[in-house]
N, C-alpha and C positions, 0 to 999 in steps of 0.2 A: 597548502598544508600537506605534509608528507604522510605516508602510510602509518608510521609509528604514532604520529600525533593524532591522526584520525582514530586509530585503534584505542588509544588512551582516552580520548574524549568520549567516544561512543561507549566505552566500558564504564566510565563515570556516569554517563546518562543512564545506562542500563541499571546501575546500582541505585540511582536516584528513583528511577521508575519502580524498582522493586519495593522501595519503601514509600512510594507516593501515597499521600492521603488528601490530594486536592479535590477528590470527589468520593462519594461513598462506595463506589464499585469494588474497591479493594476488600471490603468486608465480606463479599460473597465469592470472591475469586480464589482459586487455588494458587495460581501463579500469575505474575505479571508477564506480558508478552512484549518485550521491547522491540523485536524485529531482528533480522539477521541477513547475512549475505556478504557479497563481495564489496569490500570497502572502496574499491576503485571502479565499481560498476558505473556505466553510463546511464543505466536504466534503474529507476526506483519504482517498485510497485507499492501502492498504498491502498490497503483495503479499509474496511470500516471498523471492525472490532473482532477480538478473538472469539471463537466459538467453543463448543464443548471440548473437543480434542486439543485445541490450542491451549485452553485453560489448564488442562491436565498435564501438558508437556512443557508449557512455557515457550512454545515455538509457534510462529505464524503459519497458517495454511498447511496444517498437517492432517486434516480430516478429508472428507470427500471433495470439498471445494479445492483443497490443496492438490489432490491427485489430478483434478481437472486442470488446475493452473499448470502443473508440471507438464501435462500433455499439450496444453496450449503453447507453452514455452518452446516446445519442439517445433512448432510452426514458424518460429523466428530463429530456428537453429540455436537455441539457447537452453541452458539448464539452470537450476537454482544457483549453482556456484558462480554463474555469470552475472547475476543481478542481485539487487537488495530488495527484501520484502518486509513490509511492516503494516501497521494499521494506525488509523487515527486514534482509536482508544487502545490503551495498553492493558486494560482489565476487561474481562468478559461481562457484558450486561446479563443479568439473570434471565435464564430461559432464552437466550439469544435474541432478546427484544431489540428493537431499533435503539441506537444511541440517542440520548436526550441532548438538546442544544447545550445545556449547562455542563454536561459531561464532555462534550466535544471541546467546549471552550476551556474547561479546566485542564484537559489533556493536550491542547494544541501546543503548549510550551515544548513538549517533548518531540513531536513530529517536526515542529519548526526547527528545533536545534539539530535534529537528525538530517533534515534537508540541507541546512546550512553546512554541516560538517561533510556530508557525503558529496554535496555539490553535483548532483546528477545533471546530465544534459536533457534527459527525458524523464518525466513522471507519468506513470500510467495510473490513473485514478480509477480504482475498481469499485463501482457502485455509486449510488446517488449521493451518499453522505461525503465520501472522499472527493467526489467531483465538486460538490457544493463548497468545499473549502476553498477551491480556486476559482470556480465560476458559480457564485452564489445563486444566480437565478437560472442557471442552465438546467434544462430538463434532460436527464440521461437518455430518454427515448428519442430525443431529437438530436443530441450532440455526440452520441457515442461514435467511436471510430473516426472522429475528426481530430486534426491536429490544431492546437491553439498555442500561440506564443504568449506566455504569461511572464509577468515580472514578479520575482519573489525576493524580497529584501535587496532590491537593486540588481538582481541577476536575471537574465533572460533564460527561460526554461521552456522546452516543448512539452506541452501537456496533451496526453491522449486519454480522454474519458472512455471507459468501457463499462459494460455491465459487470456486476460482481459474478464470479464463477458459481456461487451458490444459486444465483438466479438461473444460470444455465443448467444446473442440475434439475431444477423444477420445471423448466420450460424449454422444449426442443427448439422453438423458434429463436429464443434468446441464445441458446447454445450455438445455433448456426450464425447468429450475428456476432457472437464472441469470436468464433473461428474466423469470420471475415475480417473483423477488426484487428485480430492478431496478424492476419496476412497483410493488411494495410500497414501495420506497424513494421512488419518485416521488410516490406517494400521501401518504406521510409528509411529504415536502417541501411539497406543496401545502397540507396541513392546517396546517403550522407556519409558513408564510409569509404567512398571512392572519389 
């Protein structure tokens, strides 16, 4: 799929997400947050759900967790413009509560289509909910920072589960693990780009 086609399809999906009524979250959200970034990126970051600032701006990872993600990206010599960033849920759960299974299920159609169109080589699953999408019984505390080969709709993709940046803001130990995991991701990228 060429860049023009990707752009067109992702724009259509974003419009559908904006008018999505598959679960009740749209009722309390300000804006849908479809996701954004480089359409030819090899790396796709998938978080859990929009937070307060994301809901106000309609953009992913723009609050404190987003600032941390930006600084973590520097550890792999990348910027936002080099990657694609989105979430499992496209509308904010009230009070930033955890996503409910039925909300994840209702919203999975969108992230699945985005993965299909973007066709990343690597998915970085940020947090336990996004990790569970690909490794249902994986415990983030045990599998973070490891690379897994997964099959998604007949395609092989490298999956890197990591803690969510928001968890790193609350816990220094998790922040250190996040930094280590990003360094591991950087090493993997170096090895595979040569």
